DRENTITI-986981 format. One record per atom (N, C-alpha, C, O): residue in one letter; x, y, z. Coordinates in steps of 0.1 Angstrom, whole numbers, padded with zeros to 4 digits, always signed. Each point is the difference from the previous one (the first is absolute). Example, Ala and Ser with C-alpha at 12.3 -4.5 7.8 and 13.67 -1.06 7.14 Angstrom:
REM residues 2
A+0132-0057+0078 A-0009+0012+0000 A+0009+0012+0000 A+0010+0000+0007 S-0014+0011-0014 S+0009+0011+0000 S-0008+0011+0008 S+0005+0011+0001 
REM end
This chain:
REM residues 162
M+0008-0012+0000 M-0008+0012+0000 M+0009+0012+0000 M+0008+0002+0009 M-0010+0007-0019 M+0008+0012-0001 M-0007+0012+0007 M-0012+0002-0002 V+0019+0006+0009 V-0005+0011+0007 V+0008+0013-0003 V+0013-0002-0001 S-0019+0013-0001 S+0008+0013-0001 S+0000+0007+0013 S-0010+0001+0007 L+0022+0005-0005 L+0002+0008+0012 L+0004+0014-0004 L+0009+0001-0008 T-0015+0010+0013 T+0004+0013-0004 T+0004+0008+0013 T-0007+0000+0010 R+0019+0006-0011 R+0005+0008+0011 R+0001+0014-0005 R+0003+0003-0011 R-0006+0007+0020 R+0000+0014-0003 R+0012+0007+0007 R+0002-0002+0012 Y+0005+0011-0019 Y+0011+0007+0005 Y-0001+0015-0005 Y-0006+0002-0009 R+0013+0007+0016 R-0001+0014-0003 R+0014+0005-0001 R+0010-0003+0007 F-0008+0013-0017 F+0012+0007-0001 F-0003+0014-0006 F-0010+0001-0007 S+0019+0008+0008 S-0001+0014-0005 S+0012+0002-0010 S+0011-0004+0003 A-0014+0010-0014 A+0010+0004-0010 A-0005+0011-0008 A-0012+0003-0001 S+0022+0004-0005 S-0004+0011-0010 S+0006-0003-0013 S+0009-0008-0002 H-0014+0015-0008 H+0005-0002-0014 H-0005+0012-0008 H-0008+0008+0003 R+0014-0008-0015 R-0004+0010-0010 R-0002-0008-0013 R+0009-0008-0004 L-0020+0009-0002 L-0003-0006-0013 L+0005+0009-0011 L-0005+0010-0003 H+0016-0015-0003 H+0007+0008-0010 H+0008-0009-0009 H+0007-0009+0005 N-0008+0011-0018 N+0007-0008-0010 N+0010+0009-0007 N-0005+0009-0007 E+0017-0011+0008 E+0011+0008-0006 E-0002+0001-0015 E+0005+0009-0006 A-0011-0020+0000 A-0001+0000-0015 A-0011+0009-0005 A-0001+0002-0012 L-0008+0003+0021 L-0011+0009-0004 L+0004+0014+0003 L+0008+0003+0008 S-0014+0006-0015 S+0002+0015+0002 S-0007+0004+0013 S-0008-0008+0005 A+0011+0020+0000 A-0007+0005+0012 A-0015+0000-0002 A-0007-0003+0009 E+0003+0007-0021 E-0014+0001-0003 E-0007-0014+0000 E-0011-0001+0005 E+0018-0008-0011 E-0006-0014-0001 E+0000-0006+0014 E-0010-0006+0004 N+0020+0008+0004 N+0000-0005+0014 N-0012+0006+0008 N-0007-0007+0007 A+0005+0020-0008 A-0010+0007+0007 A-0014-0005-0005 A-0009-0002+0008 R+0008-0001-0021 R-0013-0005-0005 R-0003-0014+0005 R-0011-0004+0004 V+0022-0005-0005 V-0002-0014+0003 V-0002-0002+0016 V-0008-0007+0004 F+0017+0014+0003 F+0000-0003+0015 F-0007+0011+0009 F-0001-0002+0012 G-0003+0013-0018 G-0007+0010+0007 G+0008+0005+0012 G+0012+0002+0000 K-0019+0000+0011 K+0006+0005+0012 K+0010-0009+0006 K+0009+0003+0009 C-0009-0016-0013 C+0010-0010+0005 C+0013+0002-0006 C+0010-0007+0003 N-0009+0017-0013 N+0013+0003-0006 N+0007+0012+0007 N+0010+0004-0005 S-0015+0000+0016 S+0006+0011+0007 S+0015-0003+0003 S+0003-0011+0004 P+0006+0021-0007 P+0014-0002+0002 P+0003-0004+0015 P+0011-0005+0002 Y-0020+0008+0007 Y+0003-0002+0014 Y-0005-0014+0004 Y+0002-0004+0012 G-0009-0003-0021 G-0005-0013+0004 G-0012+0000+0009 G-0005+0011+0003 H+0000-0022+0001 H-0011-0001+0010 H+0001-0014+0006 H+0006-0009-0005 G-0013+0008+0016 G+0001-0013+0007 G-0013-0007+0002 G-0011+0005-0002 H+0012-0018+0006 H-0011-0009+0002 H+0002-0008+0013 H+0012-0003+0003 N-0022-0001+0004 N+0000-0010+0010 N-0006-0012-0006 N-0012-0002-0001 Y+0021-0007-0004 Y-0004-0012-0007 Y-0004-0011+0009 Y+0005-0001+0011 I-0015-0007-0016 I-0003-0012+0007 I+0002-0011-0010 I-0005+0000-0011 V+0014-0010+0014 V+0003-0011-0009 V-0006-0012+0006 V+0002-0004+0012 E-0009-0003-0020 E-0006-0013+0004 E+0007-0011-0007 E+0001+0000-0013 V+0004-0010+0020 V+0008-0011-0006 V-0008-0012+0002 V-0004-0004+0011 T+0000-0003-0022 T-0008-0012+0001 T+0009-0012-0004 T+0006+0000-0011 V-0006-0010+0019 V+0007-0013-0003 V-0011-0011+0000 V-0010+0002+0006 R+0013-0012-0014 R-0010-0011-0001 R+0008-0014+0001 R+0011-0001-0005 G-0018-0008+0012 G+0006-0013+0002 G-0008-0009+0008 G-0011+0004+0004 P+0015-0016-0002 P-0007-0010+0008 P+0001+0003+0015 P+0010+0006+0004 V-0020-0009+0003 V+0001+0001+0015 V+0009-0011+0005 V-0002-0012-0002 D+0012+0016+0009 D+0010-0010+0006 D-0008-0008+0011 D-0005+0006+0009 P+0004-0019-0010 P-0007-0008+0010 P+0005+0001+0014 P-0007-0001+0010 S+0020+0004-0008 S+0006+0000+0013 S-0002+0014+0007 S-0001+0001+0012 T+0001+0010-0020 T-0002+0013+0006 T-0014+0006-0002 T-0004+0009+0007 G-0003-0014-0017 G-0013+0005-0004 G+0001+0014-0007 G-0010+0007-0002 M+0022-0004-0003 M+0002+0013-0006 M+0004-0002-0015 M+0006-0010-0003 V-0008+0021-0005 V+0004+0000-0014 V+0015+0003+0000 V+0008-0005-0008 M-0004+0015+0017 M+0014+0004+0000 M+0003+0006+0014 M-0008+0005+0007 D+0021-0007-0003 D+0005+0006+0012 D-0001+0016-0002 D+0008+0005-0008 L-0016+0002+0016 L-0001+0014-0001 L+0013+0007+0002 L+0002+0011-0005 G+0006-0016+0014 G+0013+0006+0003 G+0009+0000-0013 G+0007+0010-0002 V-0007-0021-0006 V+0007+0000-0012 V-0005+0010-0010 V+0008+0007-0006 L-0021-0006+0005 L-0005+0010-0009 L+0003+0014+0004 L+0004+0009-0007 D-0007-0006+0020 D+0003+0013+0006 D+0015+0004-0002 D+0003+0012-0004 H+0006-0021+0006 H+0014+0003-0001 H+0004+0003-0015 H+0008+0009-0002 A-0014-0016-0007 A+0003+0002-0014 A-0005+0014-0004 A+0007+0007-0007 V-0019-0003+0011 V-0006+0013-0003 V+0008+0011+0006 V+0003+0010-0006 E+0001-0012+0019 E+0008+0010+0006 E+0013+0003-0007 E+0004+0011-0003 E+0003-0022-0001 E+0013+0002-0006 E-0001+0004-0015 E+0008+0009-0004 E-0017-0015-0003 E-0001+0003-0015 E-0008+0012-0003 E+0003+0007-0011 V-0012-0003+0019 V-0009+0011-0003 V+0001+0012+0009 V+0004+0011-0004 L-0007-0013+0017 L+0000+0011+0009 L+0014+0006+0002 L+0001+0013-0001 H+0009-0020+0003 H+0014+0006+0002 H+0004+0006-0013 H+0008+0010+0000 R-0012-0015-0012 R+0004+0006-0013 R-0007+0012-0003 R+0006+0010-0006 F-0019-0009+0009 F-0009+0011-0006 F-0005+0010+0011 F-0003+0011-0004 D+0002-0015+0017 D-0006+0009+0009 D+0008+0013+0003 D+0012-0001+0002 H-0019+0012-0003 H+0006+0013+0002 H+0011+0003-0010 H+0010+0005+0004 T-0012-0008-0016 T+0009+0003-0011 T-0006+0009-0010 T-0012+0001-0001 Y+0020+0005-0007 Y-0004+0007-0012 Y+0004-0010-0011 Y+0011-0001-0004 L-0021-0005-0002 L+0002-0012-0009 L+0009+0004-0011 L+0009-0008-0004 N-0010+0020-0002 N+0007+0004-0012 N+0015+0000+0003 N+0008-0003-0009 L-0004+0007+0021 L+0015+0002+0003 L+0005-0010+0009 L+0012-0004-0001 D-0019-0001+0011 D+0005-0009+0010 D+0000-0014-0003 D+0006-0008+0007 V-0014+0004-0017 V-0002-0015-0003 V+0006-0003-0014 V-0006+0004-0010 P+0017-0011+0010 P+0006-0003-0013 P-0009-0007-0010 P+0002+0001-0012 D-0012-0009+0017 D-0009-0007-0009 D-0008+0010-0009 D-0004-0004-0011 F+0004+0017+0015 F-0008+0009-0008 F+0009+0010-0008 F-0005+0010-0005 Q+0018-0012+0004 Q+0008+0008-0008 Q-0004-0002-0014 Q+0001-0011-0005 G-0005+0022-0002 G-0003-0001-0014 G-0014-0006-0003 G-0004-0003-0011 K-0004+0001+0022 K-0014-0005-0001 K-0009+0009+0007 K+0003+0004+0011 V-0015-0002-0017 V-0010+0009+0007 V-0005-0008+0012 V-0006-0011-0002 P+0007+0016+0014 P-0004-0007+0012 P-0016+0001+0002 P-0004+0004+0011 T-0003-0009-0020 T-0015+0000+0001 T-0003-0011+0011 T+0008-0009+0003 T-0020+0009+0002 T-0004-0010+0009 T-0001-0013-0007 T+0002-0011+0006 E-0005+0011-0019 E-0001-0013-0008 E+0014-0006+0000 E+0002-0012+0003 N+0009+0020-0006 N+0013-0005+0000 N+0005-0004+0014 N+0007-0010+0002 L-0011+0017+0008 L+0003-0004+0014 L-0006-0013+0004 L+0006-0008+0006 C-0019+0006-0010 C-0007-0012+0003 C+0007-0012-0007 C+0002-0011+0007 I+0002+0012-0019 I+0008-0010-0007 I+0013-0003+0006 I+0004-0012+0002 Q+0003+0022+0002 Q+0013-0001+0007 Q-0001-0008+0013 Q+0008-0009+0003 I-0018+0013+0005 I-0003-0007+0013 I-0003-0015-0003 I+0006-0008+0007 Y-0014+0005-0017 Y-0003-0014-0003 Y+0013-0007-0003 Y+0002-0011+0005 N+0006+0016-0014 N+0012-0007-0005 N+0010-0002+0012 N+0006-0010+0001 L-0005+0020+0008 L+0009-0001+0011 L-0005-0012+0010 L+0008-0008+0004 L-0021+0008-0002 L-0005-0010+0009 L+0000-0014-0006 L+0002-0009+0007 R-0005+0009-0020 R+0000-0013-0006 R+0014-0007+0001 R+0001-0011+0003 A+0009+0019-0006 A+0014-0005+0000 A+0003-0004+0014 A+0008-0010+0002 R-0013+0017+0008 R+0004-0003+0014 R-0008-0012+0005 R+0006-0008+0008 L-0019+0007-0011 L-0008-0011+0005 L+0001-0013-0007 L-0003-0010+0005 E+0007+0011-0018 E+0000-0013-0008 E+0009-0010+0005 E-0004-0012+0000 P+0016+0015+0006 P+0008-0011+0005 P-0005-0006+0013 P+0006-0010+0004 V-0016+0015+0002 V-0005-0005+0013 V-0008-0012-0004 V-0012+0001-0003 R+0018-0013+0005 R-0007-0013-0004 R-0011-0003+0010 R+0001+0003+0012 G-0011-0010-0017 G-0011-0004+0009 G-0009+0011+0005 G-0007-0001+0009 S+0009+0013-0016 S-0008+0011+0005 S-0009+0005-0012 S+0001-0005-0011 A-0010+0014+0015 A-0009+0006-0010 A+0008+0008-0011 A+0012+0004+0003 Q-0018-0002-0014 Q+0007+0007-0011 Q-0007+0014-0001 Q-0012+0001+0003 L+0019+0009-0007 L-0005+0013-0002 L-0011+0000-0011 L+0003-0005-0011 E-0015+0009+0015 E-0011+0001-0010 E-0001+0013-0006 E-0001+0001-0013 K+0001+0010+0021 K-0002+0013-0006 K+0004+0011+0011 K+0002-0003+0012 V+0001+0015-0018 V+0002+0012+0009 V-0010+0010-0004 V-0002+0003-0012 R-0004+0003+0021 R-0009+0011-0002 R+0006+0012+0007 R+0003-0001+0012 L-0002+0013-0019 L+0006+0012+0006 L-0010+0011-0001 L-0005+0004-0010 E+0001+0001+0022 E-0010+0011+0001 E+0008+0013+0001 E+0008+0002+0010 E-0010+0007-0019 E+0007+0013+0000 E-0009+0011+0007 E+0005+0007+0008 T-0018-0008-0011 T-0009+0009+0007 T-0013-0008+0002 T-0001-0011-0004 S-0009+0017+0011 S-0012-0007+0002 S-0008-0002-0014 S-0009-0008+0000 S+0014+0015-0010 S-0007-0002-0013 S+0008-0008-0010 S-0005-0006-0009 N+0019+0005+0011 N+0008-0007-0009 N+0008-0012+0006 N+0006+0001+0010 S-0008-0013-0016 S+0008-0011+0005 S+0003-0008-0013 S-0007+0000-0010 F+0018-0008+0011 F+0006-0007-0011 F+0003-0014+0005 F+0004-0002+0011 E-0006-0008-0020 E+0002-0014+0003 E+0008-0007-0011 E-0002+0003-0011 Y+0012-0011+0016 Y+0008-0007-0010 Y+0002-0014+0005 Y+0002-0003+0011 S-0004-0007-0021 S+0000-0014+0003 S+0011-0007-0008 S-0001-0012-0002 G+0011+0019-0003 G+0011-0006-0008 G-0003+0002-0015 G-0011+0005-0004 A+0021-0008-0003 A+0000+0003-0015 A-0011-0007-0007 A-0006+0005-0009 N+0002-0017+0014 N-0011-0008-0006 N-0013+0001+0007 N-0009-0007-0002 G+0009+0016+0012 G-0012+0002+0008 G-0002-0010+0010 G-0010-0001+0007 S+0021-0007-0005 S-0001-0011+0011 S+0014-0004+0002 S+0010+0004-0007 H-0008-0013+0017 H+0013-0006+0003 H+0004-0008-0012 H-0008-0007-0006 P+0021+0007+0002 P+0005-0008-0011 P-0004-0014+0000 P-0004-0006-0011 E+0004-0001+0022 E-0004-0014+0001 E-0015-0002-0004 E-0004-0009-0007 K-0004+0019+0012 K-0014-0001-0002 K-0002+0003-0015 K-0009-0007-0007 A+0016+0016+0001 A-0001+0003-0014 A+0003-0012-0009 A-0006-0003-0010 K+0017-0005+0014 K+0004-0012-0007 K-0012-0010+0001 K-0003-0006-0010 R-0002+0004+0022 R-0012-0009+0001 R-0011+0004-0008 R-0007-0008-0007 E+0003+0021+0007 E-0011+0005-0008 E+0002-0002-0015 E-0009-0004-0007 K+0022+0006+0002 K+0003-0002-0014 K-0002-0015-0003 K-0005-0003-0011 K+0010-0005+0020 K-0001-0015-0003 K-0014-0004+0000 K-0004-0008-0008 D-0005+0013+0017 D-0014-0003+0000 D-0007+0005-0012 D-0011-0006-0004 E+0016+0016-0003 E-0007+0005-0012 E-0001-0011-0011 E-0010+0000-0008 N+0019-0009+0008 N+0000-0011-0010 N-0009-0012+0003 N-0002-0009-0008 R-0003+0009+0020 R-0009-0011+0004 R-0013+0001-0007 R-0005+0011-0001 P-0001-0022-0003 P-0013+0000-0006 P-0010+0004+0011 P+0001-0004+0011 I-0011+0011-0016 I-0011+0005+0009 I-0010-0011+0001 I-0005-0005-0010 A+0001+0000+0022 A-0010-0010+0001 A-0014+0006-0002 A-0003+0011+0004 R-0005-0018-0012 R-0013+0005-0003 R-0010-0010+0006 R+0002-0012-0001 N-0013+0017+0006 N-0010-0009+0006 N-0011-0002-0011 N-0010-0007+0003 
REM end
């Protein structure tokens, strides 16, 4: 039986939405007030969802301490109270939109959690920027790679008809 577990974490960061390849007018048109040369900040809420079988000995999908430690090291220590454009090498030459931040968080956590054998796998990351804007990423194929392989394999199975 597979169960999903979602944990919520908070961090604050600032950024400026600006693309060096665009003119000042294009940047202002595309990014609006988010293109201010002084940047702006957000109090982000990141939800990390893992999925796996319930361990019969613990009754849990995943050791919460392992998940919390991974998020603290890979996300909170890296992004909390930073100016994403300048303080975070991951965003050098990349517009630090919340979409890109969500993808980056997913990739960091996937790399960190994948080696943990016998544990749940990262299913998705949801990043809330404001009460109106949130972004969700489930990997390049919209799911965990192993799940994508299984789904592709199942595509070739004949459909049973009644």
